[in-house]
N, C-alpha and C positions, 0 to 999 in steps of 0.2 A: 212529487214535491217540488217540481220545477215551476218556474213562472211562465205561464202560457203567454203572457204579453211581452216576454223578453226572450229573444232567441239565444241569449247566452246568460242563463240564470246566475251563474257564479262570477260572471265578468272576467273570466280568465283568458279570453281570446279564442276559445274553442267553443263552437256553438253546441247547443244542447243536442241537436240532431246527431252530431258526431259522438257526443259523449254518452248517449243512451243507446248507441248501436246502429244508428242510421235508419231505423225503421220506426217512424212515429206511431204506426198502427200496432206495433209489437215492441214497445220499448224494453230495453234490457238494463237492469240496475247494475251497470258496470262500476266496480270499485277496484281500480287498479292496485292501489296500495293496501287494500284490506283494512282501512282504518274506520270502517263503518259509515263513511260518507261517500255517496256515489260521486263519480267524477263530475257529473253535471252540476254538483253543488260543492265541489271541492276545489279550492284555489291552488292546491299543490297536489296534482293528481298522482304523482309517483312518490310523494312524501320524501323528497331528497333534500329538502331545506330551501330549495329555490322555487319561488312561485311559478306556476305554469305560465303566467303572463310574462315573466322575466326570462323564460326560456325561448322566447321569440327573438333569436339573436340577429336575424336579418331585418328586424324591426318593420316587417310588412304587415303586422297585425294578425298574423296567422302562425301560431306555434306548431302547427302540424307539419310544416314543411322545413323544419329546422332539425338537422341531424348532424351534430358536430363531429362525431366519430365515425360516421358513415356505416353504422351497424344495422341500418334499416329500422331502427327504433327511434322515433322522434324524441328530442331532448326531454319534452314534458312527460314522457313515459319511461325515460331511461334513468336508472339509478346510478349509472356511471357514465356521465355525459361525455367525458374525454377518452373513455376506454383505456385508462391507465391501470385498471385493476384496483383502484382505490375508490370506494363509494363516494359519490358527490357529498353525501351527508357528512363524511369524515374529512372533507377538504376545507372546512371552516376552521383553520388553525387557531385563530384568536378567539373563536367561539363567541363572536359578537352578533351572529345571525346574518352578517353581510358577507356573502361568498365572493364578492368582487374585490375585496380589499386584502385578500390572502394571496401572496405571491412569494413562496418560500425561496425560489431561486433568483428572484429579481429580474426576470426576463420580460416583464410587463404583461404576461398572460396570467390571469387568475388561475389558481391551482385547479379549480373544478373544470377548467377548459384547457388545461395544460397536460398533454399526455406524457411529458417528462419533467418532473418537478426538480430534477437534479442538473439540468444543463445550463442554467442561467448563471450570471456572474457572481451571485451571492452564495451559490450552493457549494457544498464540499462533499461530493459523492464518495471520495475515498476516505473521508473522515480523518485527514492528516493535519487538520488545523489550518490548511491553506485554501483560500477560496479559489473558485474557478478563474476569477478575474486575475488573481495574482499568479496562478499557475500558467495562464495564457501569456502573461508578460514575461515570465521566467522561461517559458518554453517547455515546462514539465508536463507530465501526463496527469490530468485532473482525476483520472480513474485509477491511478496507482499511487500509493503512499510512498513508494520508493522508485522513482522513475528510472534511475540508473542501475538498480538492482545491486547496490553495494552494501546493503544491510543497514544503511543509515537513512532515516526518514527524511522526506523532503522538508518537513517542518524544521528539522534540525539543520539541514544543509542550506536552506534558504534564509535562515536566521530571521531577522526582523524585516525581511523583504528586500534586503540590500543585495541579494544575489551574490553571495560570497564566492570568491575564486581564490582559494588558499594559495595555490601554487602559481597563480598568475599566468596560466597557460591558455587563457581565453575560454576555457570551459568552466562554467560555474560548478561548484561542488555537487549540486543536485543532479548534474548531468555528467559528472566526471568519475570514472571508476578507480582513479588514483588521485585522491584529493590533494595530497601533499607533494605529488610528483617525485616520489622517492623510488619509483620503479616497482613498488609493492602494491598490489591491489588493495583497495580500502577494505573489501570484504575479507581479505586474508589477515589484515592488521587488526581489524575490529576496533571497538570503542573502549577497550581496556586501557590502562595506563601503567605499562610495565615498570617504568622508572619513577613513578610517583611524582612527576613534575607538574601535574595538573593539566597536561596536554595529552589528549587521547592519542593512542598509537597511530591512528589513521591520519592525524594532523601533525605528528611529531617526526621530524627528520632524523632523530636519533632516539628511536623508541626504547632501547635498553639503557641509554644514558652512559655508554662506555666511551664516549668521545669519538666514535667512528660513525659516520653518517650511514644510515640504512642503505642508501643508494650504493655505497661502497662495499657494504657487507653482503647484501643480497640474500638469497634464499639458501645458500650453501650451508652445510653443517660441517665446518672444518674439523672440529674435534670429535665428530661422530657421537655426540651425546643425545641425539634426537631433537635438539633445539636448534633452529636455524640461527645463523650468526647474527641477524638483525635483532633477534630477541634474546641473545645470549651474552650477558655482560662479562662472563668469564670463560674464555676459550682456552682449554687445556690441551696442549699438544703432547704431553708426556706419555711414556710407556714405562711401566715399572719393571725392574729386574726381578722376575719371579723367583729365580734361584736365590737371589740376595747375596751371593758370594762373589759376584763379578765374573762368574764362569761363563756367562752368556752375554752376547751383544744383542741388545734389543733394537730392532729396526721397525719404524713405523711405515706401513705401506697402506695407502687409502685409509680404510677404517679398521685396520687390524694391526696387531703387533706380532711380528715374527722374531724368532731367535735363531742364533747360530753360535757355534763354539767360539769362545774368545781366543784371540791370538796370545793372550797371556795365560799360559797353562798353570794350573794349580801346583804348589810346591811339592805336594806328596807324589804327584805323577812324575816330576823330574827326578826325585830321589829314587823311585822305583826303577826308572830307566837306567840311572847310573849304577845301581846295585846289580842289575841284570848284566850289564856290560862287564863289570868287574868279574863276575863268575865265569863269563865266557873267555875272558882274557886275564888270567891271574898273573900277578907280577912274578 
């Protein structure tokens, strides 16, 4: 069915001799994409959406010597031209039939010839809402949604792109593991709001609202109630008199209460001693 007067019946830049198997005496009806149209009459031999003629990237008029991903399969027969694991057919994001105007990451390489569609300035590979371009400016990791590992996303810590530095220590929050500079790690303080003042703990210099700065309270648990002082608005140092009659002196040592006999002896013990002495020494 080819045109004997035309060496390239389908005008795709690949001559009929190549597309019928190279032996004119014994032509082979090669149909690479299995669409029922032999390659010699098919203007898109691999059916990837890009015409065979347009897969001649070096523009020398010969599509057979163009192999973008160096996989030994020329582009016009390669269904994944850039070797990124995404079929060329699927790289027309806007589905307008023009594969050269799709550039998801904004790196000036059309997606069908870009082996990494996530490395350009417009992309957001970690899906944290911050583009690669903005992460580069901030110095954060575009492949991690939490560059400093403090439990707060880069999107939150970078704010509107102003590179917030809450404690003014020169390290922006997105790269600071203690955002408010209170001596407590952000990951330990968390995003809760203990005192309900509208400021999350990791940005609040007095998280429990007791009037004592977190940096002064630290992680100690003075009253041994299992709550660190920075998060405990009521620190109780008391030890109850278990006996309840004043017969014991309660002493606080570390996280325990110990007791010892009181120097003030109970009245009934004194009377007993007096009576015993009188029997021993009658008047």
